[in-house]
C-alpha positions as CSV (number, residue, x, y, z in Angstrom):
1,X,136.7,80.8,100.8
2,X,135.6,84.0,102.4
3,X,132.2,84.2,103.9
4,X,130.4,87.4,104.6
5,X,129.7,88.3,108.2
6,X,127.2,90.6,109.7
7,X,128.5,93.7,111.7
8,X,128.1,91.6,114.9
9,X,130.3,88.9,113.3
10,X,127.6,86.2,112.6
11,X,126.8,84.4,109.5
12,X,123.2,85.5,109.7
13,X,121.7,88.6,111.2
14,X,121.3,88.5,115.0
15,X,117.9,88.8,116.7
16,X,117.4,89.0,120.4
17,X,114.4,89.5,122.7
18,X,115.0,90.8,126.2
19,X,111.8,91.1,128.2
20,X,109.5,93.2,126.0
21,X,112.2,94.5,123.7
22,X,113.2,92.9,120.4
23,X,116.5,93.9,118.8
24,X,117.1,92.9,115.2
25,X,120.3,93.4,113.3
26,X,119.5,94.3,109.7
27,X,121.9,93.6,106.7
28,X,119.3,93.8,103.9
29,X,119.4,97.6,103.4
30,X,121.7,99.5,101.1
31,X,122.7,103.0,102.1
32,X,124.2,106.0,100.3
33,X,124.6,109.6,101.4
34,X,124.2,112.3,98.8
35,X,124.6,116.0,98.8
36,X,123.4,118.5,96.3
37,X,126.3,120.3,94.5
38,X,126.3,124.1,94.6
39,X,123.7,125.6,92.4
40,X,122.1,122.2,91.5
41,X,119.2,122.2,93.9
42,X,116.5,122.3,91.2
43,X,118.2,119.5,89.2
44,X,118.4,117.3,92.3
45,X,114.7,118.0,93.3
46,X,113.6,117.2,89.7
47,X,115.6,114.0,89.4
48,X,114.5,112.8,92.9
49,X,110.9,113.4,92.2
50,X,111.1,111.5,88.9
51,X,112.9,108.6,90.6
52,X,110.6,108.4,93.6
53,X,113.4,109.4,96.1
54,X,112.1,111.6,98.9
55,X,114.0,114.7,100.0
56,X,112.7,115.0,103.6
57,X,112.8,118.2,105.6
58,X,115.1,118.5,108.6
59,X,114.5,116.0,111.3
60,X,112.4,113.7,109.1
61,X,112.4,110.4,107.4
62,X,110.2,109.6,104.3
63,X,109.4,106.7,102.0
64,X,108.5,106.7,98.4
65,X,110.0,104.2,96.0
66,X,113.1,104.5,98.1
67,X,113.5,105.9,101.6
68,X,115.6,108.7,102.9
69,X,116.3,110.8,106.0
70,X,117.7,114.2,106.3
71,X,121.4,114.6,107.4
72,X,122.2,118.3,106.9
73,X,121.2,121.1,104.6
74,X,120.9,119.6,101.1
75,X,122.3,116.3,102.3
76,X,120.3,113.0,102.8
77,X,120.9,109.3,103.5
78,X,119.1,107.1,101.1
79,X,117.9,103.5,102.0
80,X,117.0,100.8,99.6
81,X,116.6,97.0,99.6
82,X,120.0,95.5,99.3
83,X,118.8,92.7,97.1
84,X,117.7,95.2,94.4
85,X,120.3,98.0,95.0
86,X,123.6,96.2,96.0
87,X,125.5,99.0,94.2
88,X,123.2,101.8,95.3
89,X,125.8,104.4,94.4
90,X,125.8,103.4,90.8
91,X,122.0,103.5,90.8
92,X,121.9,107.0,92.3
93,X,124.7,108.3,89.9
94,X,122.4,107.3,87.0
95,X,119.7,109.4,88.5
96,X,121.6,112.5,89.7
97,X,124.6,112.5,87.3
98,X,126.9,115.3,88.4
99,X,124.2,117.3,90.3
100,X,125.0,115.5,93.6
101,X,128.0,114.0,95.4
102,X,127.1,110.4,96.3
103,X,129.0,108.2,98.8
104,X,128.3,104.5,99.4
105,X,127.5,103.9,103.1
106,X,126.2,100.4,103.3
107,X,129.2,98.8,105.0
108,X,130.0,101.8,107.2
109,X,126.9,101.4,109.5
110,X,125.2,98.8,111.6
111,X,121.4,98.9,111.6
112,X,119.4,97.7,114.6
113,X,115.6,97.7,114.5
114,X,114.0,97.9,117.9
115,X,110.4,97.0,118.8
116,X,108.5,97.2,122.1
117,X,105.3,98.5,123.5
118,X,107.4,100.9,125.7
119,X,110.4,102.1,123.8
120,X,110.6,105.4,125.6
121,X,111.6,103.7,128.9
122,X,114.5,102.1,127.0
123,X,115.6,105.1,125.0
124,X,115.5,107.5,127.9
125,X,118.4,105.5,129.4
126,X,120.4,105.7,126.2
127,X,120.0,109.1,124.6
128,X,118.5,112.5,124.8
129,X,115.7,112.0,122.2
130,X,112.2,112.7,123.6
131,X,110.6,109.7,121.9
132,X,107.1,110.3,123.2
133,X,107.1,113.9,121.8
134,X,108.7,112.9,118.5
135,X,106.2,112.3,115.7
136,X,106.3,109.1,113.5
137,X,108.8,109.7,110.8
138,X,111.2,111.7,113.0
139,X,114.9,111.2,112.3
140,X,117.7,112.7,114.2
141,X,121.4,112.3,115.0
142,X,122.1,111.4,118.7
143,X,124.7,109.9,120.9
144,X,124.4,106.5,122.5
145,X,127.2,105.3,124.8
146,X,129.6,107.8,123.2
147,X,128.7,106.7,119.7
148,X,127.2,109.0,117.1
149,X,124.0,107.4,115.9
150,X,121.0,108.1,113.7
151,X,117.6,107.3,115.2
152,X,114.5,107.0,113.1
153,X,111.0,106.7,114.8
154,X,108.7,104.6,112.7
155,X,105.9,104.4,115.3
156,X,105.4,104.4,119.0
157,X,106.6,100.7,119.0
158,X,109.3,100.7,116.3
159,X,112.5,102.6,115.8
160,X,115.7,102.1,113.7
161,X,119.2,102.9,115.0
162,X,122.2,103.3,112.8
163,X,125.6,103.3,114.5
164,X,129.2,103.0,113.3
165,X,129.8,99.4,112.0
166,X,133.2,99.4,113.7
167,X,131.4,99.9,117.0
168,X,128.6,97.4,116.4
169,X,129.4,95.3,119.5
170,X,129.6,98.4,121.7
171,X,126.2,99.7,120.5
172,X,124.7,96.2,120.8
173,X,126.0,96.0,124.4
174,X,124.6,99.4,125.3
175,X,121.2,98.4,124.0
176,X,121.0,95.0,125.6
177,X,122.4,96.3,128.9
178,X,119.7,99.0,129.0
179,X,117.0,96.5,128.1
180,X,118.1,94.1,130.8
181,X,118.0,97.0,133.4
182,X,114.3,97.1,132.8
183,X,113.5,93.5,133.5
């Protein structure tokens, strides 16, 4: 019998505390990217507003009924609770029909939530995001240990990182090594 594994290869999500930093692997979030098709901006905006799906501006993350962050012009990543939206693509297709191109992303990414009183000291060792200057709700693409990642700043003490699932162990290693360097 096949048993599902987390991106780090465990039966249950991994949680680790190193000094003041807590790293939590999250597998309870469904993801889909969607892009507005040419000439359908108004249709997408109307459908998104009716469904409670934010269409945040560049460099931002927003939450309504679902959450989203900006990827590129007229393109977003949508987050939803996996338990309610296991087939998030099918759900979004019902909302946007042929006005948007929608791609399931849930199993393509590993998500780590990091919390600490001093996240900037950790992140300045890992990427070029100026965390203290970034407002809450800031979302950006960055590189961590040669891996393209998305970083979402929820508050001064909480961020989310998305990295390629196929490189989950490498990203985890980079994060834990940087955290241990601060002990």
